[in-house]
A tleap script that builds the chain and sets N, CA, C and O, in Angstrom:
source leaprc.protein.ff14SB
mol = sequence {
  NMET ILE VAL SER ALA CYS LEU ILE GLY LEU
  LYS THR ARG TYR ASP GLY SER HIE SER LEU
  ASP LYS LYS LEU VAL LYS PHE LEU LYS ASP
  LYS PRO PHE ILE PRO LEU CYS PRO GLU GLN
  LEU GLY GLY LEU PRO THR PRO ARG PRO LYS
  SER GLU ILE VAL LYS GLY ASN GLY VAL ASP
  VAL ILE ALA GLY ARG SER ARG VAL ARG ASP
  GLU TYR GLY ARG ASP VAL THR THR ALA PHE
  ILE ARG GLY ALA GLN GLU VAL LEU ARG ILE
  ALA LYS TYR CYS GLY ALA ARG GLU ALA VAL
  LEU LYS GLU LYS SER PRO SER CYS GLY VAL
  ARG PHE ILE LYS ARG ASN GLY ARG THR LEU
  LYS GLY ALA GLY VAL THR THR ALA THR LEU
  LYS LYS ALA GLY ILE LYS VAL LYS GLY ALA
  CGLY
}
set mol.1.N position { 14.978 -0.342 -3.883 }
set mol.1.CA position { 13.835 0.419 -2.839 }
set mol.1.C position { 12.227 0.024 -3.366 }
set mol.1.O position { 12.018 -0.052 -4.576 }
set mol.2.N position { 11.334 -0.171 -2.571 }
set mol.2.CA position { 10.608 -0.187 -3.389 }
set mol.2.C position { 9.768 0.944 -3.204 }
set mol.2.O position { 10.130 1.841 -2.442 }
set mol.3.N position { 8.780 0.999 -3.759 }
set mol.3.CA position { 8.153 3.215 -4.859 }
set mol.3.C position { 6.863 2.558 -5.077 }
set mol.3.O position { 6.574 1.851 -6.043 }
set mol.4.N position { 6.013 2.904 -3.945 }
set mol.4.CA position { 3.824 2.957 -4.150 }
set mol.4.C position { 4.002 3.608 -5.918 }
set mol.4.O position { 4.238 4.756 -6.296 }
set mol.5.N position { 3.834 2.661 -6.513 }
set mol.5.CA position { 3.420 3.433 -8.446 }
set mol.5.C position { 3.311 4.118 -8.195 }
set mol.5.O position { 4.216 4.937 -8.040 }
set mol.6.N position { 1.579 4.404 -7.854 }
set mol.6.CA position { 1.116 5.950 -7.792 }
set mol.6.C position { 2.154 7.216 -7.099 }
set mol.6.O position { 1.973 8.432 -7.040 }
set mol.7.N position { 3.051 6.543 -6.722 }
set mol.7.CA position { 3.478 8.012 -6.138 }
set mol.7.C position { 4.274 8.605 -7.385 }
set mol.7.O position { 4.185 9.827 -7.505 }
set mol.8.N position { 5.244 7.741 -8.587 }
set mol.8.CA position { 5.992 8.234 -9.274 }
set mol.8.C position { 5.325 8.699 -10.601 }
set mol.8.O position { 5.929 8.881 -11.658 }
set mol.9.N position { 3.700 8.902 -10.346 }
set mol.9.CA position { 2.899 9.181 -11.469 }
set mol.9.C position { 2.001 7.929 -12.472 }
set mol.9.O position { 1.198 8.244 -13.350 }
set mol.10.N position { 2.335 6.582 -12.125 }
set mol.10.CA position { 1.651 5.771 -12.861 }
set mol.10.C position { 0.092 5.986 -12.434 }
set mol.10.O position { 0.147 6.461 -11.299 }
set mol.11.N position { -1.354 5.846 -12.845 }
set mol.11.CA position { -2.128 5.492 -12.740 }
set mol.11.C position { -3.196 4.687 -11.849 }
set mol.11.O position { -4.381 5.009 -11.929 }
set mol.12.N position { -2.729 3.484 -10.872 }
set mol.12.CA position { -3.077 3.123 -10.480 }
set mol.12.C position { -3.311 3.240 -8.702 }
set mol.12.O position { -3.100 2.353 -7.875 }
set mol.13.N position { -3.588 4.015 -8.572 }
set mol.13.CA position { -5.067 4.538 -8.056 }
set mol.13.C position { -6.122 3.787 -7.779 }
set mol.13.O position { -6.470 3.155 -8.776 }
set mol.14.N position { -6.768 3.592 -6.856 }
set mol.14.CA position { -8.260 2.467 -7.209 }
set mol.14.C position { -9.123 3.805 -8.629 }
set mol.14.O position { -9.199 3.484 -9.815 }
set mol.15.N position { -9.605 5.084 -8.132 }
set mol.15.CA position { -9.666 5.679 -9.083 }
set mol.15.C position { -9.102 5.495 -10.451 }
set mol.15.O position { -9.749 5.769 -11.462 }
set mol.16.N position { -8.061 5.095 -10.466 }
set mol.16.CA position { -7.431 5.115 -11.938 }
set mol.16.C position { -6.588 6.175 -12.571 }
set mol.16.O position { -6.281 6.352 -13.749 }
set mol.17.N position { -6.132 7.192 -10.887 }
set mol.17.CA position { -5.729 8.022 -10.992 }
set mol.17.C position { -3.972 8.126 -10.652 }
set mol.17.O position { -3.488 6.995 -10.691 }
set mol.18.N position { -3.047 9.087 -10.369 }
set mol.18.CA position { -1.975 8.984 -9.806 }
set mol.18.C position { -1.721 9.664 -8.634 }
set mol.18.O position { -2.686 10.351 -8.299 }
set mol.19.N position { -0.567 9.739 -7.721 }
set mol.19.CA position { -0.398 10.334 -6.867 }
set mol.19.C position { 1.283 11.663 -6.619 }
set mol.19.O position { 1.759 12.379 -5.738 }
set mol.20.N position { 1.551 11.286 -7.990 }
set mol.20.CA position { 2.562 12.120 -8.577 }
set mol.20.C position { 2.827 13.237 -7.232 }
set mol.20.O position { 2.187 14.217 -6.849 }
set mol.21.N position { 4.440 12.388 -6.596 }
set mol.21.CA position { 4.858 13.702 -5.634 }
set mol.21.C position { 6.257 14.080 -6.177 }
set mol.21.O position { 7.395 13.620 -6.084 }
set mol.22.N position { 5.759 14.948 -6.681 }
set mol.22.CA position { 7.277 15.499 -7.997 }
set mol.22.C position { 9.220 15.410 -6.366 }
set mol.22.O position { 10.403 15.269 -6.672 }
set mol.23.N position { 8.740 15.535 -5.213 }
set mol.23.CA position { 9.723 15.304 -4.537 }
set mol.23.C position { 10.572 14.041 -4.811 }
set mol.23.O position { 11.758 13.769 -4.994 }
set mol.24.N position { 9.480 13.457 -4.755 }
set mol.24.CA position { 10.176 12.079 -4.028 }
set mol.24.C position { 10.817 11.824 -5.891 }
set mol.24.O position { 11.852 11.158 -5.870 }
set mol.25.N position { 10.449 12.161 -7.120 }
set mol.25.CA position { 10.968 11.861 -8.193 }
set mol.25.C position { 12.160 12.051 -8.151 }
set mol.25.O position { 13.190 11.378 -8.121 }
set mol.26.N position { 11.726 13.567 -8.156 }
set mol.26.CA position { 13.062 14.313 -7.923 }
set mol.26.C position { 14.494 12.686 -7.266 }
set mol.26.O position { 15.516 12.227 -7.776 }
set mol.27.N position { 13.947 12.470 -6.352 }
set mol.27.CA position { 15.128 11.746 -4.911 }
set mol.27.C position { 15.528 10.931 -6.168 }
set mol.27.O position { 16.525 10.973 -6.889 }
set mol.28.N position { 14.711 10.380 -6.176 }
set mol.28.CA position { 14.190 8.815 -7.076 }
set mol.28.C position { 15.448 8.670 -8.155 }
set mol.28.O position { 16.021 7.585 -8.257 }
set mol.29.N position { 15.855 9.831 -8.966 }
set mol.29.CA position { 16.306 10.215 -10.004 }
set mol.29.C position { 17.593 8.991 -10.352 }
set mol.29.O position { 17.757 8.125 -11.211 }
set mol.30.N position { 18.155 9.359 -9.469 }
set mol.30.CA position { 19.295 8.686 -10.150 }
set mol.30.C position { 19.863 6.771 -9.210 }
set mol.30.O position { 20.904 6.148 -9.420 }
set mol.31.N position { 18.716 6.390 -8.262 }
set mol.31.CA position { 19.076 5.324 -7.408 }
set mol.31.C position { 17.301 4.686 -8.166 }
set mol.31.O position { 16.310 5.242 -8.641 }
set mol.32.N position { 17.648 3.525 -7.943 }
set mol.32.CA position { 17.516 2.132 -8.443 }
set mol.32.C position { 17.081 1.992 -7.743 }
set mol.32.O position { 17.485 1.933 -6.581 }
set mol.33.N position { 15.089 1.771 -8.553 }
set mol.33.CA position { 13.387 1.763 -7.828 }
set mol.33.C position { 12.616 0.923 -8.030 }
set mol.33.O position { 12.210 1.010 -9.189 }
set mol.34.N position { 12.342 0.420 -7.694 }
set mol.34.CA position { 10.981 -0.722 -8.051 }
set mol.34.C position { 9.669 -0.689 -7.758 }
set mol.34.O position { 9.249 -1.164 -6.704 }
set mol.35.N position { 8.447 0.186 -9.160 }
set mol.35.CA position { 7.634 0.410 -8.690 }
set mol.35.C position { 6.260 -0.163 -8.320 }
set mol.35.O position { 5.373 0.227 -9.080 }
set mol.36.N position { 6.076 -0.546 -7.870 }
set mol.36.CA position { 4.729 -1.486 -7.261 }
set mol.36.C position { 3.257 -1.302 -6.462 }
set mol.36.O position { 3.206 -0.749 -5.363 }
set mol.37.N position { 2.381 -1.691 -6.964 }
set mol.37.CA position { 1.160 -1.593 -6.512 }
set mol.37.C position { 0.607 -2.442 -5.772 }
set mol.37.O position { 0.073 -3.229 -6.554 }
set mol.38.N position { 0.395 -2.787 -4.673 }
set mol.38.CA position { 0.092 -4.156 -4.078 }
set mol.38.C position { -1.226 -4.068 -4.449 }
set mol.38.O position { -1.204 -4.920 -5.338 }
set mol.39.N position { -2.566 -3.598 -4.425 }
set mol.39.CA position { -3.574 -3.967 -4.764 }
set mol.39.C position { -3.450 -4.688 -5.961 }
set mol.39.O position { -3.542 -5.915 -5.951 }
set mol.40.N position { -3.220 -3.953 -7.154 }
set mol.40.CA position { -3.215 -4.834 -8.640 }
set mol.40.C position { -2.119 -5.912 -8.308 }
set mol.40.O position { -2.711 -6.992 -8.296 }
set mol.41.N position { -1.350 -6.023 -8.150 }
set mol.41.CA position { -0.645 -7.380 -7.112 }
set mol.41.C position { -1.258 -8.327 -6.671 }
set mol.41.O position { -0.957 -9.512 -6.811 }
set mol.42.N position { -2.521 -7.713 -5.880 }
set mol.42.CA position { -3.379 -9.095 -5.299 }
set mol.42.C position { -4.128 -9.547 -6.407 }
set mol.42.O position { -4.518 -10.704 -6.255 }
set mol.43.N position { -4.515 -8.927 -7.654 }
set mol.43.CA position { -5.418 -9.380 -8.199 }
set mol.43.C position { -6.503 -8.268 -8.549 }
set mol.43.O position { -7.220 -8.450 -9.532 }
set mol.44.N position { -6.676 -6.862 -7.597 }
set mol.44.CA position { -8.127 -5.988 -7.775 }
set mol.44.C position { -7.207 -5.093 -9.023 }
set mol.44.O position { -6.088 -4.582 -8.988 }
set mol.45.N position { -8.609 -5.212 -10.471 }
set mol.45.CA position { -8.557 -3.936 -11.008 }
set mol.45.C position { -8.086 -2.593 -10.315 }
set mol.45.O position { -8.038 -2.164 -9.162 }
set mol.46.N position { -7.592 -1.902 -12.240 }
set mol.46.CA position { -7.766 0.084 -11.913 }
set mol.46.C position { -8.681 -0.138 -13.053 }
set mol.46.O position { -8.614 -1.081 -13.841 }
set mol.47.N position { -9.657 0.954 -13.063 }
set mol.47.CA position { -10.074 1.114 -11.055 }
set mol.47.C position { -10.669 0.781 -10.559 }
set mol.47.O position { -11.510 0.313 -11.328 }
set mol.48.N position { -11.042 0.570 -9.295 }
set mol.48.CA position { -11.648 -0.700 -8.363 }
set mol.48.C position { -12.729 0.470 -7.027 }
set mol.48.O position { -12.623 1.627 -6.620 }
set mol.49.N position { -13.445 -0.398 -6.838 }
set mol.49.CA position { -13.726 0.170 -5.583 }
set mol.49.C position { -13.169 1.034 -4.557 }
set mol.49.O position { -12.020 1.007 -4.997 }
set mol.50.N position { -13.102 1.628 -3.743 }
set mol.50.CA position { -12.529 2.280 -2.943 }
set mol.50.C position { -13.105 1.269 -1.679 }
set mol.50.O position { -14.168 0.696 -1.439 }
set mol.51.N position { -11.781 1.392 -1.024 }
set mol.51.CA position { -11.720 -0.153 -0.195 }
set mol.51.C position { -11.081 -0.013 1.591 }
set mol.51.O position { -9.884 0.147 1.827 }
set mol.52.N position { -11.985 -0.098 2.516 }
set mol.52.CA position { -10.904 0.529 3.829 }
set mol.52.C position { -11.078 -0.435 4.812 }
set mol.52.O position { -11.736 -1.430 4.509 }
set mol.53.N position { -10.709 -0.355 5.709 }
set mol.53.CA position { -9.682 -0.797 7.110 }
set mol.53.C position { -11.171 -1.392 7.741 }
set mol.53.O position { -12.071 -0.559 7.851 }
set mol.54.N position { -11.450 -2.784 8.149 }
set mol.54.CA position { -12.897 -1.695 8.707 }
set mol.54.C position { -12.007 -1.173 10.112 }
set mol.54.O position { -11.889 0.030 10.343 }
set mol.55.N position { -11.196 -2.577 11.314 }
set mol.55.CA position { -11.596 -1.907 12.630 }
set mol.55.C position { -9.776 -1.837 12.896 }
set mol.55.O position { -9.379 -1.718 11.737 }
set mol.56.N position { -9.061 -1.845 13.408 }
set mol.56.CA position { -7.780 -1.689 13.379 }
set mol.56.C position { -7.049 -0.516 12.493 }
set mol.56.O position { -7.338 0.621 12.121 }
set mol.57.N position { -5.989 -1.381 12.368 }
set mol.57.CA position { -4.962 -1.288 10.715 }
set mol.57.C position { -4.782 -2.574 10.660 }
set mol.57.O position { -5.499 -3.506 11.023 }
set mol.58.N position { -3.108 -2.515 9.865 }
set mol.58.CA position { -2.909 -3.533 8.252 }
set mol.58.C position { -2.840 -4.872 9.526 }
set mol.58.O position { -3.358 -5.988 9.497 }
set mol.59.N position { -2.022 -4.246 10.539 }
set mol.59.CA position { -1.554 -5.147 12.262 }
set mol.59.C position { -2.328 -5.823 12.060 }
set mol.59.O position { -2.071 -6.783 11.334 }
set mol.60.N position { -3.579 -5.669 12.569 }
set mol.60.CA position { -4.933 -6.538 12.905 }
set mol.60.C position { -5.509 -6.943 11.307 }
set mol.60.O position { -6.271 -7.893 11.484 }
set mol.61.N position { -5.456 -6.605 9.805 }
set mol.61.CA position { -5.974 -7.346 9.352 }
set mol.61.C position { -4.536 -8.606 9.198 }
set mol.61.O position { -4.683 -9.823 9.313 }
set mol.62.N position { -3.364 -7.974 8.950 }
set mol.62.CA position { -2.529 -10.011 8.977 }
set mol.62.C position { -2.744 -10.675 9.850 }
set mol.62.O position { -2.582 -11.895 9.825 }
set mol.63.N position { -3.299 -9.809 11.151 }
set mol.63.CA position { -3.250 -10.899 12.438 }
set mol.63.C position { -4.580 -11.852 12.210 }
set mol.63.O position { -4.901 -12.900 12.770 }
set mol.64.N position { -5.120 -11.213 11.345 }
set mol.64.CA position { -7.043 -11.979 11.236 }
set mol.64.C position { -7.580 -11.313 12.085 }
set mol.64.O position { -8.405 -12.107 12.538 }
set mol.65.N position { -7.735 -10.044 12.834 }
set mol.65.CA position { -7.955 -9.887 14.078 }
set mol.65.C position { -9.516 -8.790 13.094 }
set mol.65.O position { -10.648 -8.586 13.532 }
set mol.66.N position { -8.700 -8.161 11.270 }
set mol.66.CA position { -9.907 -7.467 11.007 }
set mol.66.C position { -9.775 -7.052 9.253 }
set mol.66.O position { -8.688 -6.784 8.742 }
set mol.67.N position { -10.800 -7.060 8.649 }
set mol.67.CA position { -11.055 -7.007 7.090 }
set mol.67.C position { -11.475 -6.171 6.400 }
set mol.67.O position { -12.449 -5.443 6.594 }
set mol.68.N position { -10.558 -6.224 5.275 }
set mol.68.CA position { -11.070 -4.177 4.124 }
set mol.68.C position { -11.517 -5.250 3.542 }
set mol.68.O position { -11.181 -6.418 3.343 }
set mol.69.N position { -12.972 -4.018 3.168 }
set mol.69.CA position { -14.054 -3.878 2.483 }
set mol.69.C position { -14.377 -3.369 1.591 }
set mol.69.O position { -13.946 -2.249 1.869 }
set mol.70.N position { -15.052 -3.209 0.184 }
set mol.70.CA position { -14.767 -2.487 -0.297 }
set mol.70.C position { -15.735 -1.857 -0.494 }
set mol.70.O position { -16.591 -2.717 -0.284 }
set mol.71.N position { -16.550 -0.493 -0.887 }
set mol.71.CA position { -17.462 0.433 -0.850 }
set mol.71.C position { -18.518 -0.243 -0.766 }
set mol.71.O position { -19.220 -0.048 0.227 }
set mol.72.N position { -18.859 -1.029 -1.565 }
set mol.72.CA position { -20.084 -2.242 -1.741 }
set mol.72.C position { -19.891 -2.583 -0.810 }
set mol.72.O position { -21.090 -2.600 -0.533 }
set mol.73.N position { -19.136 -3.159 0.676 }
set mol.73.CA position { -19.379 -3.622 1.696 }
set mol.73.C position { -18.617 -5.511 1.307 }
set mol.73.O position { -18.790 -6.421 2.117 }
set mol.74.N position { -17.886 -5.707 0.064 }
set mol.74.CA position { -16.948 -7.016 0.050 }
set mol.74.C position { -16.531 -7.596 0.679 }
set mol.74.O position { -17.055 -7.754 1.782 }
set mol.75.N position { -15.815 -7.987 0.474 }
set mol.75.CA position { -14.863 -8.630 1.915 }
set mol.75.C position { -13.380 -8.515 0.589 }
set mol.75.O position { -13.325 -9.055 -0.516 }
set mol.76.N position { -12.650 -7.872 1.074 }
set mol.76.CA position { -11.433 -8.197 -0.522 }
set mol.76.C position { -10.045 -8.137 0.477 }
set mol.76.O position { -9.045 -7.651 -0.053 }
set mol.77.N position { -9.948 -8.515 1.627 }
set mol.77.CA position { -9.072 -8.868 2.643 }
set mol.77.C position { -7.968 -10.112 1.951 }
set mol.77.O position { -6.872 -10.389 2.440 }
set mol.78.N position { -8.359 -10.531 1.141 }
set mol.78.CA position { -7.439 -12.300 0.489 }
set mol.78.C position { -6.640 -11.312 -0.734 }
set mol.78.O position { -5.598 -11.627 -1.308 }
set mol.79.N position { -7.245 -10.344 -0.899 }
set mol.79.CA position { -6.350 -9.649 -2.570 }
set mol.79.C position { -5.742 -8.935 -1.796 }
set mol.79.O position { -4.569 -9.232 -2.023 }
set mol.80.N position { -5.751 -7.995 -0.829 }
set mol.80.CA position { -4.864 -7.074 0.836 }
set mol.80.C position { -3.303 -7.874 0.553 }
set mol.80.O position { -2.204 -7.589 0.077 }
set mol.81.N position { -4.045 -9.123 1.220 }
set mol.81.CA position { -3.383 -9.512 1.824 }
set mol.81.C position { -1.866 -9.870 1.094 }
set mol.81.O position { -0.729 -9.497 1.383 }
set mol.82.N position { -2.622 -11.166 -0.465 }
set mol.82.CA position { -2.092 -11.515 -1.450 }
set mol.82.C position { -0.820 -10.462 -1.716 }
set mol.82.O position { 0.390 -10.683 -1.760 }
set mol.83.N position { -1.498 -9.366 -1.858 }
set mol.83.CA position { -1.082 -8.056 -2.441 }
set mol.83.C position { 0.350 -7.499 -1.693 }
set mol.83.O position { 1.372 -7.021 -2.187 }
set mol.84.N position { 0.042 -7.720 -0.566 }
set mol.84.CA position { 1.248 -6.682 0.171 }
set mol.84.C position { 2.522 -8.848 0.741 }
set mol.84.O position { 3.573 -8.681 1.360 }
set mol.85.N position { 2.158 -10.137 0.433 }
set mol.85.CA position { 2.937 -10.094 0.205 }
set mol.85.C position { 3.783 -10.889 -1.174 }
set mol.85.O position { 4.703 -11.707 -1.194 }
set mol.86.N position { 3.146 -10.351 -2.050 }
set mol.86.CA position { 3.839 -10.301 -3.658 }
set mol.86.C position { 4.740 -9.396 -3.362 }
set mol.86.O position { 5.879 -9.842 -3.500 }
set mol.87.N position { 4.671 -7.744 -2.830 }
set mol.87.CA position { 5.248 -7.024 -2.423 }
set mol.87.C position { 6.656 -6.840 -2.060 }
set mol.87.O position { 7.657 -6.200 -2.381 }
set mol.88.N position { 6.017 -8.165 -0.810 }
set mol.88.CA position { 7.015 -8.814 0.045 }
set mol.88.C position { 8.415 -9.390 -0.767 }
set mol.88.O position { 9.582 -8.999 -0.799 }
set mol.89.N position { 7.549 -10.717 -1.514 }
set mol.89.CA position { 8.229 -11.120 -1.962 }
set mol.89.C position { 9.123 -11.069 -2.797 }
set mol.89.O position { 10.095 -11.824 -2.816 }
set mol.90.N position { 8.770 -9.676 -4.015 }
set mol.90.CA position { 9.410 -9.439 -5.270 }
set mol.90.C position { 10.449 -7.974 -3.889 }
set mol.90.O position { 11.420 -7.413 -4.396 }
set mol.91.N position { 10.295 -7.807 -3.241 }
set mol.91.CA position { 11.647 -7.362 -2.095 }
set mol.91.C position { 12.923 -7.806 -1.484 }
set mol.91.O position { 14.032 -7.302 -1.310 }
set mol.92.N position { 12.326 -8.986 -1.212 }
set mol.92.CA position { 13.172 -9.682 -0.768 }
set mol.92.C position { 14.384 -10.195 -1.861 }
set mol.92.O position { 15.583 -9.976 -1.691 }
set mol.93.N position { 13.651 -11.110 -3.309 }
set mol.93.CA position { 14.438 -11.017 -4.255 }
set mol.93.C position { 15.258 -10.659 -4.906 }
set mol.93.O position { 16.311 -11.006 -5.439 }
set mol.94.N position { 14.431 -9.663 -4.757 }
set mol.94.CA position { 15.104 -7.827 -5.314 }
set mol.94.C position { 16.801 -7.844 -4.241 }
set mol.94.O position { 17.886 -7.833 -4.821 }
set mol.95.N position { 16.681 -7.874 -2.474 }
set mol.95.CA position { 17.387 -7.321 -1.924 }
set mol.95.C position { 17.139 -5.822 -1.473 }
set mol.95.O position { 18.085 -5.094 -1.174 }
set mol.96.N position { 15.493 -5.291 -1.430 }
set mol.96.CA position { 15.678 -4.024 -1.134 }
set mol.96.C position { 15.235 -4.153 0.489 }
set mol.96.O position { 14.286 -4.770 0.974 }
set mol.97.N position { 15.830 -3.689 0.866 }
set mol.97.CA position { 15.764 -3.235 2.673 }
set mol.97.C position { 14.520 -2.103 2.813 }
set mol.97.O position { 13.630 -2.435 3.595 }
set mol.98.N position { 14.404 -1.136 2.312 }
set mol.98.CA position { 13.354 -0.123 1.897 }
set mol.98.C position { 12.368 0.191 1.471 }
set mol.98.O position { 12.147 0.034 0.270 }
set mol.99.N position { 11.328 0.809 2.413 }
set mol.99.CA position { 9.581 1.403 1.060 }
set mol.99.C position { 9.322 2.253 0.854 }
set mol.99.O position { 8.710 2.472 1.900 }
set mol.100.N position { 9.194 3.361 0.161 }
set mol.100.CA position { 8.083 4.844 0.120 }
set mol.100.C position { 7.094 4.127 -0.230 }
set mol.100.O position { 6.984 3.045 -0.807 }
set mol.101.N position { 6.240 5.034 0.285 }
set mol.101.CA position { 4.758 3.813 0.519 }
set mol.101.C position { 3.567 5.197 0.160 }
set mol.101.O position { 3.949 6.366 0.206 }
set mol.102.N position { 2.501 4.915 -0.096 }
set mol.102.CA position { 1.362 6.193 -0.154 }
set mol.102.C position { 0.586 6.507 1.196 }
set mol.102.O position { -0.536 6.058 1.427 }
set mol.103.N position { 1.159 7.163 1.892 }
set mol.103.CA position { 0.112 7.398 3.227 }
set mol.103.C position { -1.618 7.823 2.760 }
set mol.103.O position { -2.100 8.360 1.763 }
set mol.104.N position { -2.222 7.256 4.085 }
set mol.104.CA position { -3.803 7.403 3.904 }
set mol.104.C position { -4.849 6.403 2.974 }
set mol.104.O position { -6.073 6.360 2.848 }
set mol.105.N position { -3.141 5.236 2.103 }
set mol.105.CA position { -3.854 3.787 1.592 }
set mol.105.C position { -4.018 2.675 2.815 }
set mol.105.O position { -3.353 2.477 3.832 }
set mol.106.N position { -4.946 2.174 2.381 }
set mol.106.CA position { -5.548 0.955 3.591 }
set mol.106.C position { -4.407 -0.536 3.080 }
set mol.106.O position { -4.248 -1.490 3.842 }
set mol.107.N position { -3.838 -0.467 1.916 }
set mol.107.CA position { -2.912 -1.268 1.934 }
set mol.107.C position { -0.843 -0.188 2.067 }
set mol.107.O position { 0.110 -0.614 2.719 }
set mol.108.N position { -0.857 0.985 1.310 }
set mol.108.CA position { 0.716 1.907 1.658 }
set mol.108.C position { 0.330 2.533 3.300 }
set mol.108.O position { 1.194 2.473 4.175 }
set mol.109.N position { -0.984 3.098 3.574 }
set mol.109.CA position { 0.053 3.789 4.754 }
set mol.109.C position { 0.420 3.688 5.314 }
set mol.109.O position { -0.033 2.820 6.061 }
set mol.110.N position { 1.651 4.355 5.734 }
set mol.110.CA position { 2.266 4.498 7.092 }
set mol.110.C position { 2.193 4.971 8.617 }
set mol.110.O position { 2.856 4.729 9.626 }
set mol.111.N position { 1.454 5.492 8.417 }
set mol.111.CA position { 1.476 6.131 9.975 }
set mol.111.C position { 0.331 6.701 9.660 }
set mol.111.O position { 0.374 7.815 10.181 }
set mol.112.N position { -1.089 6.515 8.871 }
set mol.112.CA position { -1.924 7.411 8.524 }
set mol.112.C position { -2.544 6.388 7.854 }
set mol.112.O position { -1.776 5.669 7.215 }
set mol.113.N position { -4.101 6.021 7.801 }
set mol.113.CA position { -5.404 5.362 6.854 }
set mol.113.C position { -6.445 6.025 6.775 }
set mol.113.O position { -6.455 6.924 7.615 }
set mol.114.N position { -7.533 5.985 6.001 }
set mol.114.CA position { -8.451 6.567 6.057 }
set mol.114.C position { -9.356 5.609 6.424 }
set mol.114.O position { -9.150 4.418 6.194 }
set mol.115.N position { -10.831 6.215 7.247 }
set mol.115.CA position { -12.301 5.117 7.225 }
set mol.115.C position { -12.359 6.553 7.593 }
set mol.115.O position { -11.778 7.585 7.929 }
set mol.116.N position { -13.873 5.676 7.192 }
set mol.116.CA position { -15.686 6.630 6.617 }
set mol.116.C position { -15.237 8.106 6.447 }
set mol.116.O position { -16.063 8.956 6.778 }
set mol.117.N position { -14.048 8.517 5.979 }
set mol.117.CA position { -13.942 10.060 5.634 }
set mol.117.C position { -12.969 10.687 6.693 }
set mol.117.O position { -13.011 11.914 6.776 }
set mol.118.N position { -12.210 10.103 7.407 }
set mol.118.CA position { -11.689 10.533 8.552 }
set mol.118.C position { -10.334 10.246 7.913 }
set mol.118.O position { -10.400 9.929 6.726 }
set mol.119.N position { -8.872 10.302 8.570 }
set mol.119.CA position { -7.966 9.944 8.638 }
set mol.119.C position { -7.543 9.796 10.160 }
set mol.119.O position { -7.660 10.643 11.045 }
set mol.120.N position { -6.901 8.211 10.270 }
set mol.120.CA position { -7.309 7.246 11.387 }
set mol.120.C position { -5.153 7.474 11.091 }
set mol.120.O position { -4.626 7.871 10.052 }
set mol.121.N position { -4.448 7.067 12.363 }
set mol.121.CA position { -3.195 7.045 13.015 }
set mol.121.C position { -3.196 5.983 12.710 }
set mol.121.O position { -4.361 5.583 12.722 }
set mol.122.N position { -2.156 4.819 12.263 }
set mol.122.CA position { -1.712 2.943 11.323 }
set mol.122.C position { -1.436 3.117 9.881 }
set mol.122.O position { -1.195 4.106 9.188 }
set mol.123.N position { -1.572 1.534 9.585 }
set mol.123.CA position { -0.726 1.341 9.404 }
set mol.123.C position { -1.283 0.439 8.217 }
set mol.123.O position { -2.062 -0.488 8.439 }
set mol.124.N position { -0.847 0.759 6.976 }
set mol.124.CA position { -2.203 -0.153 5.311 }
set mol.124.C position { -1.374 -1.627 6.439 }
set mol.124.O position { -0.807 -2.018 7.458 }
set mol.125.N position { -1.981 -1.856 5.085 }
set mol.125.CA position { -1.978 -4.043 5.119 }
set mol.125.C position { -0.158 -4.164 4.517 }
set mol.125.O position { 0.669 -4.587 5.324 }
set mol.126.N position { 0.203 -3.846 3.394 }
set mol.126.CA position { 1.668 -4.312 2.624 }
set mol.126.C position { 2.432 -3.447 4.046 }
set mol.126.O position { 2.628 -4.210 4.992 }
set mol.127.N position { 2.917 -1.821 4.312 }
set mol.127.CA position { 3.153 -1.578 5.287 }
set mol.127.C position { 3.509 -2.460 6.654 }
set mol.127.O position { 4.526 -2.438 7.348 }
set mol.128.N position { 2.381 -3.185 6.771 }
set mol.128.CA position { 2.414 -3.668 8.104 }
set mol.128.C position { 3.525 -5.521 7.904 }
set mol.128.O position { 4.131 -6.326 8.610 }
set mol.129.N position { 3.155 -5.284 6.463 }
set mol.129.CA position { 3.355 -6.856 6.058 }
set mol.129.C position { 5.905 -6.965 5.823 }
set mol.129.O position { 6.866 -7.704 6.037 }
set mol.130.N position { 5.452 -5.340 5.169 }
set mol.130.CA position { 6.995 -4.963 4.534 }
set mol.130.C position { 7.833 -4.869 6.690 }
set mol.130.O position { 8.938 -5.236 7.089 }
set mol.131.N position { 7.111 -4.480 7.170 }
set mol.131.CA position { 8.054 -3.976 8.401 }
set mol.131.C position { 7.959 -5.189 9.282 }
set mol.131.O position { 8.922 -5.518 9.974 }
set mol.132.N position { 6.729 -5.930 9.283 }
set mol.132.CA position { 6.953 -6.899 10.018 }
set mol.132.C position { 8.057 -7.934 9.458 }
set mol.132.O position { 8.265 -9.014 10.011 }
set mol.133.N position { 8.683 -7.534 8.407 }
set mol.133.CA position { 9.688 -8.789 7.537 }
set mol.133.C position { 11.338 -7.768 7.687 }
set mol.133.O position { 12.351 -8.232 7.164 }
set mol.134.N position { 11.391 -6.433 8.427 }
set mol.134.CA position { 11.918 -5.508 8.994 }
set mol.134.C position { 12.581 -4.656 7.731 }
set mol.134.O position { 13.780 -4.408 7.603 }
set mol.135.N position { 11.383 -4.221 6.723 }
set mol.135.CA position { 11.933 -3.742 5.860 }
set mol.135.C position { 11.321 -2.510 5.952 }
set mol.135.O position { 10.096 -2.387 5.988 }
set mol.136.N position { 12.686 -0.896 6.023 }
set mol.136.CA position { 12.020 0.090 6.565 }
set mol.136.C position { 11.336 0.796 5.707 }
set mol.136.O position { 11.617 0.841 4.509 }
set mol.137.N position { 9.752 1.809 6.595 }
set mol.137.CA position { 8.986 1.640 5.553 }
set mol.137.C position { 9.313 3.031 5.547 }
set mol.137.O position { 10.047 3.138 6.530 }
set mol.138.N position { 9.212 4.092 5.054 }
set mol.138.CA position { 8.649 5.041 4.957 }
set mol.138.C position { 7.131 6.115 4.124 }
set mol.138.O position { 6.645 5.743 3.056 }
set mol.139.N position { 6.835 6.848 4.549 }
set mol.139.CA position { 5.874 7.608 4.043 }
set mol.139.C position { 5.649 8.813 3.052 }
set mol.139.O position { 6.117 9.922 3.309 }
set mol.140.N position { 4.989 8.585 2.020 }
set mol.140.CA position { 4.739 10.173 1.546 }
set mol.140.C position { 3.358 10.262 0.739 }
set mol.140.O position { 2.446 9.616 1.257 }
set mol.141.N position { 2.962 11.135 -0.755 }
set mol.141.CA position { 1.607 11.435 -0.820 }
set mol.141.C position { 1.471 12.140 0.193 }
set mol.141.O position { 0.367 12.606 0.476 }
savepdb mol mol.pdb
quit
């Protein structure tokens, strides 16, 4: 199982914090899992400027119909796609069939992402990539 690293208390979020989900940690206690941060795997530092999908969602980004920009307007789409592809590569290598990812993230959002401070329905770039490959993805945090 792949798990967003921030959900188990690792300080991988854009602002250098975590999103510890104690319920998830308890659930994972006796299960094998791999904690990953797609944005770090894509080459972005921690901390890093906050990023958002410009329009649509992660499906649109991987289809080339949208971009991901940071709060300064810089295009970070390549890093987001690279990170998602790395997560998928690791999942395939390890035989992971499911993932638990951080909601409201431009990478990991499963049902929701954020844009301009508002919560919108839609998947992040990594979630869209994993789902397209047939990996079951659940949201947490």
